[in-house]
C-alpha positions in Angstrom: 31.0 -29.0 33.5 28.9 -30.5 36.2 27.0 -28.6 38.9 27.0 -29.7 42.6 29.9 -32.2 42.0 27.6 -34.7 40.2 29.4 -37.6 38.5 29.3 -37.9 34.8 29.3 -41.4 33.2 31.4 -42.1 30.2 28.2 -42.0 28.1 27.3 -38.6 29.5 30.6 -37.1 28.6 30.4 -38.5 25.1 27.1 -36.8 24.4 28.2 -33.6 26.1 31.2 -33.3 23.7 29.3 -34.6 20.7 26.4 -32.1 20.8 27.6 -28.9 22.6 30.2 -28.1 20.0 27.6 -28.1 17.2 26.6 -24.6 18.2 30.0 -23.0 18.4 31.2 -24.8 15.2 28.1 -23.5 13.4 28.8 -20.6 11.0 25.9 -18.2 10.3 25.9 -15.5 7.7 23.5 -12.6 8.4 22.6 -10.7 5.3 21.2 -7.1 5.6 21.4 -4.0 3.4 22.8 -1.8 6.1 25.0 -2.4 9.2 23.4 0.2 11.4 21.0 2.5 9.6 17.3 1.5 10.2 15.5 -0.7 12.7 16.2 -3.9 10.8 19.9 -3.2 10.7 20.0 -2.5 14.4 18.1 -5.8 15.1 20.3 -7.8 12.7 23.5 -6.4 14.3 22.2 -7.2 17.8 21.4 -10.7 16.8 24.9 -11.2 15.4 26.3 -10.1 18.8 23.9 -12.3 20.7 24.8 -15.3 18.6 28.5 -14.7 19.0 28.0 -14.3 22.7 26.2 -17.7 22.9 28.5 -20.0 21.0 27.7 -19.4 17.4 30.2 -18.0 14.9 28.1 -15.3 13.2 29.2 -12.8 10.6 27.2 -10.1 8.8 27.3 -9.2 5.1 26.0 -5.7 4.2 26.0 -3.3 1.3 26.6 -0.3 3.6 29.3 -1.0 6.2 29.5 1.7 8.9 32.1 0.3 11.3 35.5 -1.4 11.4 34.1 -4.6 12.9 35.9 -7.7 11.5 32.6 -9.6 12.0 31.0 -7.4 9.3 31.9 -7.7 5.7 30.7 -5.5 2.8 29.8 -6.3 -0.8 32.6 -5.5 -3.2 32.3 -1.8 -3.9 31.7 -0.6 -7.5 29.8 1.9 -9.6 27.4 -0.9 -10.6 26.6 -1.6 -6.9 25.7 2.0 -6.4 23.6 1.9 -9.6 21.4 -0.9 -8.3 19.7 1.3 -5.8 19.2 4.2 -8.4 17.9 1.9 -11.1 15.3 0.3 -8.9 14.1 3.7 -7.6 14.0 5.0 -11.2 11.8 2.0 -12.3 9.4 2.6 -9.4 9.4 6.4 -10.0 8.2 5.7 -13.6 5.4 3.5 -12.3 4.5 6.3 -9.9 4.2 8.6 -12.9 7.1 10.7 -11.8 5.8 11.4 -8.3 7.8 10.9 -5.1 4.9 9.8 -3.0 5.4 6.1 -1.9 8.8 6.1 -3.6 10.3 4.3 -0.6 7.2 2.4 0.4 7.8 -0.1 -2.4 10.5 -2.5 -3.4 10.6 -4.6 -6.5 14.0 -6.3 -6.1 14.8 -6.1 -9.9 18.6 -5.8 -9.3 21.1 -6.8 -6.8 24.4 -8.7 -6.2 25.1 -12.4 -6.5 26.6 -13.2 -3.1 26.9 -17.0 -3.6 30.5 -16.6 -5.0 31.7 -14.6 -2.0 33.9 -16.4 0.6 31.6 -15.4 3.4 28.7 -17.2 1.7 30.7 -20.3 0.8 32.0 -20.7 4.4 28.6 -20.4 6.0 26.4 -23.3 7.2 23.3 -21.1 7.5 22.3 -18.1 5.4 20.2 -15.8 7.5 18.4 -13.1 5.4 17.1 -9.9 7.0 16.1 -6.7 5.3 17.7 -7.1 1.8 15.9 -4.3 -0.2 17.0 -1.2 -2.0 19.4 -2.9 -4.4 21.0 -5.4 -2.0 19.5 -8.6 -3.4 17.3 -9.2 -6.4 14.7 -12.0 -6.6 17.1 -13.8 -9.0 19.8 -13.5 -6.4 17.6 -14.9 -3.7 16.6 -17.8 -5.9 20.3 -18.6 -6.5 20.8 -18.6 -2.7 18.0 -21.1 -2.3 19.4 -23.3 -5.1 22.8 -23.4 -3.3 21.4 -26.0 -1.0 22.3 -24.1 2.2 19.5 -23.8 4.8 17.9 -20.3 4.6 16.3 -18.5 7.5 14.6 -15.2 6.6 13.8 -12.7 9.5 10.9 -10.5 8.5 11.1 -6.9 9.8 8.0 -6.0 7.8 5.6 -7.9 5.5 7.4 -7.4 2.2 8.5 -11.1 1.8 4.8 -12.1 2.0 3.5 -9.5 -0.5 4.4 -8.4 -4.0 6.0 -5.0 -3.4 4.8 -3.2 -0.2 6.4 -3.2 3.3 3.2 -2.4 5.1 -0.2 -3.4 3.8 -2.2 -0.4 5.3 -5.4 -2.5 5.4 -5.0 -4.0 1.9 -5.7 -7.8 1.9 -4.8 -8.7 -1.7 -1.7 -10.6 -0.6 -4.0 -13.2 1.0 -5.0 -14.3 -2.5 -2.8 -12.5 -5.1 -1.4 -9.0 -5.3 -2.6 -7.5 -8.5 -3.2 -3.7 -8.6 -1.4 -2.2 -5.6 -3.1 0.8 -3.9 0.3 2.5 -3.6 0.6 2.7 -7.4 -1.6 4.9 -9.6 -1.8 2.3 -12.4 -0.1 -0.6 -14.2 0.4 -4.2 -13.3 3.8 -4.0 -11.6 2.5 -5.7 -8.4 1.2 -8.7 -10.3 4.5 -9.1 -12.2 6.5 -9.0 -9.0 4.1 -11.4 -7.3 4.5 -13.9 -10.2 8.3 -13.5 -10.0 8.2 -14.2 -6.2 6.1 -17.3 -6.9 8.7 -18.6 -9.3 11.5 -17.7 -6.8 10.0 -19.8 -4.1 8.8 -22.7 -6.2 10.1 -26.0 -4.8 12.2 -24.2 -2.1 12.0 -24.3 1.7 12.6 -21.2 3.9 12.0 -20.7 7.5 10.4 -17.2 7.9 10.9 -15.7 11.3 8.6 -12.8 12.3 9.7 -10.5 15.1 6.2 -10.4 16.6 3.2 -12.8 16.9 1.1 -10.1 15.1 3.4 -10.2 12.0 3.5 -14.0 12.1 -0.3 -14.1 12.1 -0.5 -11.7 9.1 2.2 -13.6 7.2 0.4 -16.9 7.6 -2.5 -15.4 5.6 -0.2 -14.9 2.6 -1.0 -17.1 -0.4 2.6 -16.6 -1.5 4.1 -18.4 1.5 1.7 -21.3 1.8 3.6 -24.4 2.9 6.5 -22.5 4.3 7.5 -22.6 7.9 6.5 -19.4 9.7 7.5 -18.8 13.4 7.9 -15.8 15.7 11.1 -14.9 17.6 11.5 -11.3 19.0 14.5 -9.1 18.5 17.3 -9.1 21.0 18.8 -6.2 23.0 22.0 -5.9 25.0 20.7 -4.9 28.5 24.3 -4.3 29.5 24.3 -1.2 27.2 20.6 -0.2 27.3 20.1 0.0 31.1 19.0 2.5 33.7 21.3 5.4 34.5 21.1 8.5 36.6 18.3 10.6 35.2 19.7 14.0 36.3 23.1 13.3 34.9 21.6 12.2 31.6 19.7 15.4 31.3 22.7 17.5 32.1 24.8 15.8 29.5 22.0 16.5 26.9 21.3 20.1 27.9 17.7 19.1 29.0 16.0 20.8 32.0 16.3 19.0 35.3 13.2 20.6 36.8 10.6 19.2 34.3 9.2 15.8 33.6 10.3 14.8 30.1 8.1 13.1 27.5 10.2 11.5 24.7 9.4 10.9 21.1 11.9 9.0 18.9 11.9 8.1 15.2 14.6 7.8 12.6 12.6 10.5 10.7 10.1 12.1 13.1 7.9 13.4 10.2 7.3 9.8 8.9 3.4 9.6 8.9 3.5 6.0 10.0 5.1 7.0 13.3 2.1 9.2 14.1 3.6 12.6 14.9 0.3 14.3 14.0 -1.5 12.2 16.6 1.2 13.0 19.1 0.8 16.7 18.5 -2.9 16.5 19.0 -2.6 14.3 22.1 -0.3 16.9 23.7 -2.8 19.6 23.0 -5.6 17.6 24.6 -3.3 16.8 27.6 -2.7 20.5 28.2 -6.4 21.3 27.9 -7.2 18.7 30.5 -4.2 19.4 32.7 -3.0 23.0 32.2 -0.7 22.8 35.2 1.6 20.6 33.1 2.8 23.6 31.1 4.9 24.5 34.1 6.5 21.2 34.9 6.6 19.1 31.7 8.6 19.2 28.4 9.1 17.1 25.3 12.4 15.8 23.9 12.4 14.8 20.2 15.1 12.5 18.9 15.4 11.9 15.2 15.8 13.6 11.8 13.7 16.7 11.1 13.0 17.1 14.9 13.3 20.9 14.5 10.4 21.0 12.0 7.9 19.7 14.5 9.1 21.2 17.8 7.1 24.4 17.3 3.8 22.5 16.7 3.8 21.1 20.3 1.9 22.7 23.1 4.7 22.1 25.6 8.3 23.4 25.7 10.1 21.1 23.2 13.8 20.2 22.9 14.8 18.9 19.4 17.8 16.6 19.7 18.1 15.9 16.0 19.4 12.6 14.6 21.9 10.9 16.9 24.0 7.9 15.9 26.2 7.6 19.0 24.8 4.7 21.0 25.9 6.0 24.4 24.2 9.3 23.7 21.0 7.5 22.6 21.1 5.6 25.9 21.3 8.9 27.7 18.3 10.2 25.8 16.2 7.3 27.0 17.4 7.7 30.6 16.6 11.4 30.5 12.9 10.6 29.8 10.0 9.9 32.2 7.8 8.4 29.6 8.3 7.3 26.0 5.4 7.9 23.5 5.3 6.1 20.2 1.9 6.6 18.4 2.7 4.3 15.4 -0.1 3.6 13.1 1.5 0.3 11.9 4.5 -1.3 13.4 6.1 -4.7 14.0 8.2 -4.9 17.1 9.8 -1.4 17.5 13.4 -1.4 18.7 12.7 2.0 20.2 10.1 0.6 22.6 12.5 -2.2 23.6 15.3 0.3 24.2 13.2 2.6 26.4 11.9 -0.3 28.4 15.5 -1.7 28.9 16.3 1.7 30.4 13.3 1.4 32.8 11.2 4.0 31.0 7.4 3.2 30.7 5.9 3.5 27.3 2.6 4.7 25.8 1.6 3.6 22.3 -1.4 2.7 20.2 -2.8 -0.9 20.2 -1.4 -1.8 16.7 0.9 -4.5 15.3 3.2 -6.2 17.7 3.1 -3.3 20.2 0.6 -4.9 22.6 3.0 -7.9 22.9 5.6 -5.5 24.3 3.6 -3.2 26.5 1.5 -4.9 29.1 -1.4 -2.4 29.6 -1.1 -0.5 33.0 1.6 -3.0 34.1 4.7 -1.6 32.3 3.1 1.2 30.3 -0.2 2.1 28.6 -1.8 0.8 25.4 -4.2 3.3 23.9 -6.9 2.6 21.3 -5.6 3.1 17.7 -5.8 6.7 16.5 -7.6 7.8 19.8 -5.6 10.9 20.8 -7.8 11.4 23.9 -6.8 7.9 25.1 -3.2 8.5 24.2 -3.2 11.7 26.3 -4.8 9.8 29.1 -2.1 7.2 28.9 0.7 9.9 29.1 -1.0 11.4 32.2 -1.6 7.9 33.7 2.2 7.2 33.6 3.3 10.6 34.8 0.7 11.3 37.5 -1.6 8.4 38.3 0.3 5.1 38.3 3.0 3.6 40.6 5.8 4.9 38.5 8.5 2.9 40.2 6.4 -0.2 39.7 6.0 0.4 36.0 9.7 1.0 35.6 10.6 -2.3 37.4 8.1 -4.2 35.3 9.7 -2.8 32.1 13.1 -4.2 33.2 11.5 -7.6 34.0 9.8 -7.8 30.6 13.0 -7.1 28.8 15.0 -9.6 30.8 12.5 -12.3 30.3 11.6 -11.8 26.6 14.3 -9.9 24.8 17.7 -10.8 26.4 20.5 -11.9 24.2 20.5 -15.4 25.7 16.8 -15.9 25.3 16.6 -14.8 21.7 19.9 -16.5 20.6 18.8 -19.8 22.1 15.6 -19.8 20.1 17.5 -19.0 16.8 20.0 -21.7 17.6 17.2 -24.3 18.0 15.9 -23.2 14.6 19.4 -23.4 12.9 19.9 -26.9 14.3 16.5 -28.0 13.0 17.3 -26.7 9.5 20.7 -28.4 9.5 19.2 -31.9 10.2 18.8 -34.2 7.2 15.4 -33.7 5.4 14.3 -37.1 6.5 14.6 -36.0 10.1 12.8 -32.7 9.6 9.5 -34.3 8.8 
């Protein structure tokens, strides 16, 4: 208990035993739609592990359970539960005038499950919401959670809690005053209706909104909807015991990738998602080859994610589509097989993929958007290109592969992850926030 054989007084021992157990007696319920699918699910699962490894009893409540972990509980399964997702999509589809475009860019939270009666909810001291869309919780369900009197923390993986219906604003600033006619909808007043429902949901209630990046925190603080609420920034956590450097040649052999070429890596859950910038990636590779034609003979591209085969033929370098991979160890091997990771997102919060690559010692190249510049220190652990500038993106790739001190970039990646995204660092910041919320209101100011 005491370093260097220092002597504790009776008073010291009293306070040691009085306050330390408050963390490991604390029970936190993390609520997320999915256990593993999607960036928010991955981040929420990692936070649960980080908390449990740092003295907090954390459980996760999900609609879609994908493992046998006893720390993860699922909603009671029923046909009605399955219908929540379909009904919400149907209502949005009607507003979109029977078109699929933007069908999954919008959520209206018009149906969901009342979790306040579940044992996991009743046993928890803190309710920690994450990404609860697509039929997990309705606005009425969230209001009921707030009225339960339990402290609520809400980690924002996108800006939906601060807007009416969208997950990414795409330049729209209506949410800073009031969402009325959403650019994603061809007509109607659905955005205004949902905005008003969110106003009523939050009326008289206190939530701590945690943004995963300083960028998102800054955007969220502009929201008229969340005025008066506590908004802070805490990054996602990563387990650097899992995502860590491995032998590059062995990783490539295990994946069937060439061992005599430098490998550029592109990763996305769905590589054709326009927000992830595949079109810009294709164009930047073309420019890279025009400027450095010798790279045709010594460089290739690995593509990890759904629909990878559809884009492989568009690239000007030999490409190796790996498809969608769910096995974590195989994903770690993919990162370790790469020499540089490129993520030309047009809008992003704090991408898990960047963090995973950096934890494996792989320098990254991305556009200067969202929270990405908080992760990549320009020309220190990677390269930050100007938004939508494919020439600069191509230069960044070449800089990492051929101009910079590569080993130095790699070491700095590991240092950044250890300092900012370790389990202990992130868990301790959340624990401080939990303790603050559990104090009597008179002490919270």
